[in-house]
N, C-alpha and C positions, 0 to 999 in steps of 0.2 A: 610764717614762712613764708615770703614771697616767691625764694629761687624756684621750691616744686614745681608752683607753678609755669616760671618758665623754660622748667625742662624739658616740659608737657607740651611746648609750643616745638619744639627740634632745637638742634643747638644753633641754628642761623637764627631762626627767629626769638632763642633766648635770648639771644648776643642783641638784636635790636631791639626789646623790650629792656632789657636792661639797660643797654644803652639810653634810650629814654629816659628811664628813671633816673639816669645818673644828671644829662644834661636838659631835660625837661624842656624849657622855653629855648634855648642856642638850638637844639634840636629841632624844633620848628620854624626855627628862622631860618635855617640853612635849606629846610625842604620848600619853604616860603620860597628864598633865592631859587631854586630851582626849577620855579614856575608851576610847584604843583598847586591845586585846588582844596580847600580844607578837608573836602573828604577824603582827598589822596592824602595828604597828611594824615589823617584818623586812622587810616587802614595802615599806613606805616608804620605808626607810631602805635599801633593798637591801644588807641584811647580815642573816644568819645569826638566826636564835630564840636559839640559844645566845650570840651577840655580844648581842642585846637583854636577856637575863636575865642577863647579868654588867654591863650598863648599871644595870638598875633595882637589883640588888644594892649596886652601887655609889653610885646616891641615896639610898636605905634607910640606908646606912651616913653617910655627909655627911650627910646629912638627921636622924638619930639615928631613924628610922622603923619601925617593924615590918610594916608591909604598906603597900598602896596608896592608900590611904585617910588614913594619917596622914602617909603623903609628899607627897601631894596639897595637904593639909591646910595642911603645914609650910611647901614650896615659896610656896602663896599667902601664907602670915601673912609669909615674906621677901619678897613681890614679888620672888620670881625665875620664878614665872610670872603670865598672869591669870587 
């Protein structure tokens, strides 16, 4: 079971980690839109940089974007992120 691991992180970090597991790519998109690097996103979501790169590539594919700027612009246009 995953929950005991989350509780070892402390309440605030457990909530972040659980939220990531629920939201996945959407969580990465929100952090991407805030201007964070892949390393910063990985640290904030308690995942590897490789996982973040995979999420970012999925975001590009789903939004039909070729780079971060296009992805963020498209996501804002679709009102997926503020």
